[in-house]
Residue, then its C-alpha position, 0 to 999 in steps of 0.5 A: m555866654t548866657t543861659e535860660h536861668a533864674l538867679v538870686e544874688h546877694g553878695n560879693a561876686a568873688g572868686f574861689s578865694s572866698g571858699p568852694r562853690l557848691l554845684a549840683d545836678i538834681g534830676a528826677t531820681h538822683a541828685r549829684f553834688t560836689l564842692e568845686s575848690s578851684p576851676g574844674v576841681f570837684e571834691s566831695v562828689k556824692v549821689l543822693k536819692c531824691d525819694e529819700y527827702t521831702d524837699i530841696i532844702a532837706l536834700l541840701r542839708a543832707y549833703l552839706s552835713t557830709v562835707p567839710a565845714s567850709k563856708v559856701h558863698h556861691a552855688a549853682f544847680a542844674l535842675a530837671n525842670p523848666i526855670d522861669g522866675d523865682q518860684v520853681r515847681m518841679t514837674n517830675r517831683d512833688w517839690a516846689f520852692s522859692i530860689e530866694d528862700v533857699r538862698r536865704e536858708f543857706g546864707l548864700y551870696t549867689l544862687l543860680i539855678v538852670n535847666d539841666f540840659t542848659a547846663l549839659a550844653m554849656s559843658l560841651p565847649g570844655l570837654q576833651a576828646k577822651e571824654l567823648m565817643q564819636v559815632g560816625g560823621g565828619t569833623p565839627v565845624p568851628k563856630s557852628v551851632i551844636g545840638v545836645l540831647g539825652p534820654g533819661t527819666g525824660l528827654g532833654v534837648s538844648g543847643l549852643i548858638p555861637t556868638s562873638d565871645g562864646f555861646v548862647t544856650l538854647g532853652s528848649e522843650g524839644g522832647h515834647v514834640n510828637f513822636a514820628p514813626v518811620d516803619e510799621r514796627e514803630y507805628a505798632i508801638l505808637q498805636f500801643a502807646w495811644k492806648e495810654w495817652p491821646h498825645v504821644s510825645t517823643e519823650r514817651l518813647i525815647s527815655g527810661p520809661g520809654l524803654e519799658l513801654i517799647y518792651r511791652a509794645l513789642a511783646d504785644r506785637n510779637n504775641k508774647k506774654v511777659k512781665g514788664l521789665a524796668a529799663q535797667d533790666i531791659m538793658r541788662g538783658a540785651l547787653t549781657d550774655d543772656d542775649d534776651a531776644l525781646c530785650l535786644e529788639t527793644l534796644e535796637c528799636f530805641c537806638g533807631m528812634l533816637g537816630s531819627f530824632s537826633a537827625n531832626l534836631a540836626v537839620t532843625l538847628g543846622a548843627f554842623g558843630g555836632i550832635y552830642i548825646g548825654g543823659g543816663i541811658v546811652p552812655l551806659m550802652g558802651d560799644y553797643f551804641a556805636t554799632s547799633a542802628f543809631r547812625t544809619r537812621f541818623e543819616a536816613k533822610g532821603r535827599f538830605t542824607s549827604y547833608l547829615a553825613q557831614i555832621p558828627t555825633f558824639v556820646i558824652t562819656t565823662p561822669n557828671p558833665a553837668f558839673y562842668g556846665v554849671s561851673a562855667i555858667l556860675s563863673e561867667h555870671l560872677r565875672g559878668r557882674s565884676g565890672d571888669s570890662s566896658l560894656m560900651d566897648r562890647i556894644q561897639q565891637i558887635q554892631a556889625e553882627l546885629t540886625p539893622a533894627e538891633r543896630r538902632v538900639a545899639t546907636l541909642v545906647l551909645e549916644n544916650p546911655r543915661t536915657v536907656l538906663n532910666e527909661a522903660i522898655a516902651e520908651i526905649a523902643r520908641l526912641a530907637d524906632v523899633s519894637q519892644p521884642t527887638v530891644i529884648r533881642f538886642c540885650r540877648s545878643l550881648g549875652f543877657l537875659g533881658l532888659a533888666d539884666f542888661k541895665l544892671k551891668f550897664a549901670s556898672s559899666l557907666t559908673g565904673t563900680i559894682p552896682v550889685r554888691h553886698s560887703q560886710v562892714r568891719m571894725s577896721d574899716s576907714t570912714h571912706d570904706l564904711s561909707a562906700k560899703v553902706i552905699d553899695n549895700t543899699v544900692s544892692a538891696i534896691l536893685n534886687f528889690r526892683d527886680q522882684l517887685d510884685v506889680r500885681s500887688l501894687d496894682q491891688a493896693i493902689a486900687l484899694l487906696r483910690k476908693a478908700n474912705k479913709v486911710e490909717f497907718y499902724a506901725m511901731g518903733n523904727s517903722r513909725a517914720v515910714a508910717l508918718d511919711g505915708q500919712h503926709k503924702f496921702f493926706r495931699f490926695r485929700i484922703p482922710t489920713a491918720s497914723y498910730g504908733d501906740a499899741h492901745l491906740f491902733s487897737m481902739a482905732a481898728e474897732l472903729l473902722n468900716p467897710g471901705d476904709v484901708v489900713i496900711v501896716v508897716s513892720n520889719s518882722g510882721k510878727l508883733p502881737e499888738l499889730l496882728k491883734a489890730v489887723d484882726a480887728a480891722r478885718l473884722a470891721g470890714a476894712d482892707v489891710i495893706a501890709i508892708t512886711p516880709n511876704q512869709s510873715p504872719l502879718a502878710k498872711k492876715a493882710t488883704v494885700c502884701l507889699a513884700v520887703n524881704h530884706t534881712e538885717d541884723n536888728a540886734t546890732f543895727l537899726s533896720m536902715i535898708s528895710r526902712i529905705l525899701q519901705l519908704l520906696l514902696i510908699d513913694i511908688i504907691a503915691v506916684g501910682l495914685s497920682v498917675d494911674t488914672p484911666e487916661t494912663e491905663g496900661h502904663g502903670d507898671d512902667v511908671k512904678r518900675k520907672e520910679l524905683s529905677r529913678f531912685s536906684n540910679l540916683l544912688i548908683s550915680h553917687l557911688d564914685s563920690 
């Protein structure tokens, strides 16, 4: 099974023996946390109000301060937000953060963040009958598509697509489709909503804020002057002894709209596995929902009434279902990184289920595995005689996010070892063990570095160097070796090049620079005052500065371009060996980019840079068994 998710991993993908796992379901209003001590056992469940915290780090600190001081190595969060890469900017809160920064802040080996409805969808296969309330319909058809939706602060939509070894979740923003009224009353509500928004999505009405909007719209239609009510007050007025007529009509209208929308999802997906409803509103309705207009409207599809009558609909009644989903996703992810099954065998097993074009990719993988591991997507597509999207579809058919994710596991399958692993070297380790750990840790860092490589920054750096009048390297201490390597490489391009490792000398040299000159500054910390002073002088003289340093450091902020190396090492105990290797790789990539990134190869530069880094990392992987 796979998910639409963003991942940062830095560590041994161990099981529960390494401690509890931190799980969270973070919505627009509330954040729910738990520690999973063993599969399906959730302890220290707490609900926090998001409004009381300034950012996600403060929120996490608040929860962790209330639980036993067990060390957490692996975590997975469901977030009410689209997830695309490392940077997350929440749409329903003024929160923005880097997943990698959060992982580092809390010392996690693994931090996985998924969309909240991806998590809800992944909880469904594990739910029992007692955790569901069926509302009409027949029996779910095994190995069929499942639809899931839920109104809350917004309207989440997802789905589960069956595969040979589980399910693939469907990433969707289906709540933002246009609202479609089915009668005069709903058309009047839509007209009322148009007074506020030119585009009225379904989420505007089938949600908590939507309940409030429907209430106001119906009051306007019925010529009643009322105060606006909050969603919970509307439900209270409809479901208690008050029997508020307007609240009852609002809830009736809401359930009917939800029935029509659920039916649209069912026919779109062919969801004979059932439609499942979660979120923060419907489960609170209890028995009222079962007798509401929901199911009647669900089946009201004209010629397709009999089609929909076969599809069962369920309300998810178990508390915190997202916990089960993120737990399943995290467990599958950690198992998927363990190298305990042969990916080559899996490819052979599913060939019959692939499209003809995808089978050509599978044949290439089986017959030329090292070629696929080392080549960029354009070359793989050419060799298999398919399009690049077909290569991606092949990877996703196997349960991976894309080609990079597939390659990481594929390297493991070929070598019989774990390519992404960080293990602590201990005093008791034998020479064999410490050698293996040092190599594993280096490979882990390089693969993580490859996946987070900022190609746009590399392009900017190469462009500056191509037109540079001269290039100077500034570095101190352990980083001097990197600067000297760069000086030797760049001198071969007939660029006047110098290297300075003394604070007084590079401060003096910086004052002599001119516009068109480039300085490359290498620093593990990015905080040395002498380097920062020299960079200020260089920028004042009109020169450009390329910094090879952590991306949040003072040096990075002063540079024209930052080529980020964010690997953290214990500098008090060890020399920064891995950081130095990553810095040398950047010098190597720039040098290769300068030699090949010409007008004749324009458009292929990204592949060349990533290919060079992949080549180096794969050389290391191939020696892991030695």
